[in-house]
N, C-alpha and C positions, 0 to 999 in steps of 0.2 A: 395543595401546592401543584403537588403532582395532575392536578386535577386539572384545576386549572392553568394548567402549563398548554396542555395537553388538548384542550377547547377553541385559548384563543391564538392568536395571529400577530405577533409583535408591528405594529407600523408607527413610524411618528409620522404624530398632528394631526391622525386619523379619529380623534376627536378630543373634547375642548371641556371647558366646568360643563355644562352647562348639559352633556348627557348621560340620559340615565341610564343606572344597568343592564335597562332592556334593552337596549337600539346598542351595546356595549355584548350581550350574547345575541344577539340577535345577527351581530355583524359578526360576528366571533375573528374580531380585531381590539386592537384597544393600547394604550401605550404602558406604563409601568403601572401607573395612577387605577386607570383599573385596576391590572392583572388585584393589584393591592386591593384595593375596595374589592371584591371580586370574593378576593378569597380571606378578607377580615368577617367577608355577610356569609358564607358555608361555619368557619367559625366559630362564629353565635350563632347562629340557627342547630350548634345540635353542644349548646354552654358549652368553648372554646374559648378563657378571654386573648384575646387579638386585638392588637390597636395596631396603628398606620406612622411608617417613618419613613421624614426624609433626610437626604444626605445628597452627598456627591459619592460616585462607586473610583474607582484609581482608576487613569486613565482613558472615561470615558469625555471632560471636565460640559458635560453637561445634570443637571441636580436629577435627584432621582428618588426614588416610590419602593418601600420594600414593607413587610410586615416583618410585628413579631407579638409570638400568642405567651402567654404562660402557661408555668409549668405550676401546679398549687403545689404538688410535693413538694416542687427543690424551692418553689419559690422563686422564679430562678425565669427575668423573661430570655425566650430563645429567638435570638432573627429567622428571617426564610425569605427569599427573595423568587416567585411568584414568576416574576418575568425570565428570569437565568436559568430555573427550577433546583433550585440547590439553594441548600442551611448556608447560612448568612460571616465570615470568615477576613480573614484579611485584603485588608484593599477595602472597605465599606465608616465611610466618615460620615454618620449619624450627625444632623442640625434637630429632628422639631422630630418628637413624635404626639399622639394624639388617636382621637374618633377616630377622622378621615384624615380629608386632605386641608378639606378648612381649618382643622385645628394647624394646620402647620405649614404657613405662608413661607414659601422662600426671601422672598422677599414685602415690605411693606413700609408700611406712611404715604404718607405726601410728594406729591410731583408738582412741581413743577416749570414748566413749559410753556413750549408750541408743539398744538395737539399732532402733528406730523415728525413726531421723534419718534426716541421706542430706548428704552432701560434695557438689557442684555448681562448678565454675569455668567460668566464663563470661565473654571478655574477647572484647570486637568492639577488633580493627582498626582504625583512619583515614589518612588520610599526611592529612598534616598542613604 
């Protein structure tokens, strides 16, 4: 996690679903999805089971991606956020997990309307 965070800079809208891992590494910038994918690749290279997680972080209002790593001795998944370089703690709400971002779409379905319309989802989380 620390290594991924040290080689990438978070730059909103700098990549999209078509951006390759090599392009992210070469540019040194990406979004949370890129940080998560790169950390998963490193974990899997070293034989560490890892999965992609999407959800929300308190106060941000946008979806976020992070990684869960399996501790095989404890048979328990632990969350790590390579974008913010810390273990997952309070303030994270998990929506889905899977092999990668393709397994965890925030919204899935069919849209009927005019092509110039746009659907946005925005959620603000706060402690009550």
